[in-house]
C-alpha positions as CSV (number, residue, x, y, z in Angstrom):
1,M,3.1,38.0,11.6
2,L,5.6,35.2,12.3
3,F,4.5,33.5,9.1
4,K,6.3,36.2,7.2
5,Q,9.2,36.1,9.4
6,E,10.0,32.0,9.2
7,F,8.8,31.9,5.5
8,K,11.3,34.2,3.5
9,E,9.4,33.8,0.2
10,F,5.6,35.4,1.7
11,H,7.5,38.6,2.9
12,L,6.0,40.4,0.0
13,L,2.4,38.9,0.8
14,K,-0.1,41.2,2.5
15,H,-1.3,40.2,5.5
16,D,-4.9,39.5,4.9
17,Q,-3.1,37.2,2.0
18,C,-1.1,35.6,4.6
19,V,-4.6,35.0,6.7
20,K,-6.5,33.8,3.5
21,L,-3.4,31.3,2.1
22,I,-3.2,29.7,6.0
23,S,-7.2,29.6,6.7
24,E,-7.3,27.9,2.7
25,Y,-4.6,25.4,3.4
26,D,-6.3,24.7,6.8
27,R,-9.5,23.5,5.2
28,K,-7.9,21.6,3.0
29,L,-5.8,20.1,4.9
30,S,-9.2,19.5,7.5
31,Q,-11.0,17.6,4.4
32,V,-10.9,14.0,3.9
33,H,-9.3,12.1,1.0
34,E,-10.7,9.2,-0.3
35,M,-7.6,6.8,-1.3
36,S,-9.3,4.5,-3.5
37,S,-12.1,4.1,-5.4
38,I,-14.2,1.3,-6.8
39,E,-13.6,2.5,-10.7
40,F,-9.4,2.1,-9.6
41,A,-10.3,-1.2,-7.3
42,I,-12.3,-3.2,-10.8
43,I,-10.0,-1.7,-13.3
44,G,-6.6,-3.0,-10.6
45,S,-8.7,-6.5,-10.4
46,L,-9.1,-7.1,-14.4
47,F,-5.5,-6.3,-14.9
48,L,-4.7,-8.9,-12.0
49,Y,-6.6,-10.9,-13.1
50,V,-6.0,-11.4,-17.3
51,G,-2.2,-10.5,-16.6
52,W,-2.4,-13.9,-14.6
53,L,-4.3,-15.9,-16.6
54,M,-1.2,-14.5,-19.2
55,L,1.2,-15.6,-16.7
56,S,-0.1,-19.6,-16.6
57,A,-0.8,-20.0,-20.2
58,S,2.9,-18.4,-21.2
59,S,4.1,-21.1,-18.5
60,V,2.0,-23.9,-20.5
61,F,3.2,-23.2,-23.1
62,Q,6.8,-23.1,-23.2
63,L,7.2,-26.3,-21.3
64,R,4.5,-27.6,-23.8
65,F,6.6,-26.4,-27.0
66,K,10.2,-26.1,-25.8
67,D,12.7,-27.0,-28.4
68,G,9.9,-27.1,-30.7
69,L,9.2,-30.3,-30.0
70,S,6.3,-31.7,-28.0
71,N,6.2,-33.0,-24.1
72,E,4.8,-36.1,-23.8
73,Y,3.7,-35.2,-20.3
74,F,0.6,-32.9,-21.9
75,S,-0.4,-35.0,-24.8
């Protein structure tokens, strides 16, 4: 069998084991793989939303209370 000749790691396998290995690989390869799910989309959106709010809040806080003094622009 060409498979056993090309891949020396499999030279101890029997012929029927090689056939099962190849057919299992082909079956897994032909399955459709879903790259995303609704749960991950929701969790990612929440992380982005909360992160954006924290980034905006920290920017305003830094401008308002820089050097311990209040900025007149935001008063």
